[in-house]
N, C-alpha and C positions, 0 to 999 in steps of 0.2 A: 348183109352184114351191117351191124350197128356199131358205128365208130364214136360212141359217146364216151367221153372220158369220165372217170369217177369224180364225184363231188368230194369236197374236203371231208365231210362226215363219213362217206364211204371209205375213203383212204385211211382215215383214223380208225375206223371200225376194223379194217383189215389188219390193224396192229403192225403197220409198216412191213408187211409181208408182201413180196412181189406177187402180182395176180397170176393165176393159173392160166397160161396161154396154150396149154397142151392140146386143147380142142381145136385150135386154129391151124391153118396150113402155114407153111413157111412164108408164103407171100402175105398172108393176113397178119402174121406176127410182125413182119418187116413194116407193113403199112401202119400197124398200131404203134410200133416204136417210133416211126417217123412222126406221127401225130404228137406223141408225147414229147419228142425232142423239140418240135416247133413250139408247143405250149410252154416247155421249160425255157426256151430262149425268150419268148414273149414275157413270161413272168419275171425272168431275171432282168430284162430291160425295164419293166415297170418298177422293180425294186430299186434299180439305179436311179430312175427318175424320181421316185418317192424320196430316196435319200438326199438327192440334190435339192429338192423342194424343201424338205425338212431342215437341211443345213441352212438354207437361205432364211427360212422362217425363224430358226433359232438365233441367227445373227441379228435379224431385225428385232426380235424379242429382247436380246441383250442390249441393243442400242436404245430401245424405248425404256427399258429399266434404268439404264444409265441416265437418260434424260430426266426421268422421274425421280432419281435418287434412290432407287430401290437396290439395296445391296444384297449379297448372298446371305450375310448375317441377319439382315432384316427379314428375308424370306424364311430362313430357318426359325427365327424367333416367332414369326407369325404362325408358322406351321405348328410349333410346339404349343403356343398359346391356344390355337384352335383345338389341338388334341386334348389339352387340359380341359378346355371348355366342354368338349364332347364327353369326356369322362365324367365331369361334374354333373352334366345333364342326364347321364345314363341312369336307368332305374336301379341298377346294382349299386352304384355309388350312393344314391339317395337312401336306399334301404340300409346299406352299411353305415352311413352317417347317423341314421336314426338309432341303430342298434348301439353304436359306439357312444352316442350321446346318452342313451339310457344307462349303459355300463358306467360311464364316468359319473353320472348322477348318483348311482348306487354306491360307487366307491367313495365318493365325497361324503355321503350320508354315513357310511360305515366308519370312515375315519373320524367324523365328528362324534359318533357314539364312542369310539375307542378313546378319544381324547378325554372324555369324562369318566373313564373307568379307573378303578383303583390301581390296576397294574400300570397304566400309562402314567398316572400321577407319581407313582413310586419311581419309575424310570426317569421321569422329568426331574424329580428332586435330586436323584443321584447325578444326573448330567449337570444340573445346576450347581451342585456342590463341587463337582470336578472343575467346572468352569471357574468358580470363585477361587479355588485353590491355585489354578494356573494363573489367573489374573493377579492374585496376591504375589506370586513369585515374580511375575513380570514387573509389577510395580516396585518390588524391593530391588530388583536389578536396575530398573530405570533410575532409582535414587542414586546409584553409583554413576550412572551416565550423566545425571544432572550435576554431580560434583565435578565431573570432567568438563562439562559445559561451563560451569561457573569459573573453573580455573582458566579455561580458554578466554573467557570474557575479561577476566582480570588482567590477562597478559596483552590481549589485542584490542580490547574494548568492544568486541563483537561476539556473538554467540556462535559456537560451532554446531551445525545441525547436519543431519543427513539429507540427501537430495529428496525432493518430493515430486510426485507426479500430479499434474493438474487434473482435477476431477472431470472436467469436460472432455478431456482427450482419452480415448480408450488405450489400454496397454496392448501393444501389438507384439 
């Protein structure tokens, strides 16, 4: 009788189906089950040992990272940056970039050609005249604002103005 236990590959190939022990006697079946139980106990003990060692290694790793100033956020950031670098270095990205570069170049050329067409000039003139009309109305209304400012100046000696936003600070 051969009491060789199956390898991992054999066990997986069996698709998690219990082996056929029908050809064995009751004593042989009992012997085989005893071997499997002993192996199971040994493997479970090894798993416990590996988990204990792994936990100790993880604690030491955390201590070393703390000593080196490596934070979780830094690790995630490094992982993301490495992922981006890998994508940029990939052949697919390189090919896509060259195709998109060619498309944008073509679009730029077409827009340049359109700008010099009669249709575009006609639209540009209409938009320009609409802009001038709006600008004229704003200026005529600001004249009335100016008279309010002049009246305020005559009363208090200073000009009444609306608040301004400094150019160097973005509006949030």
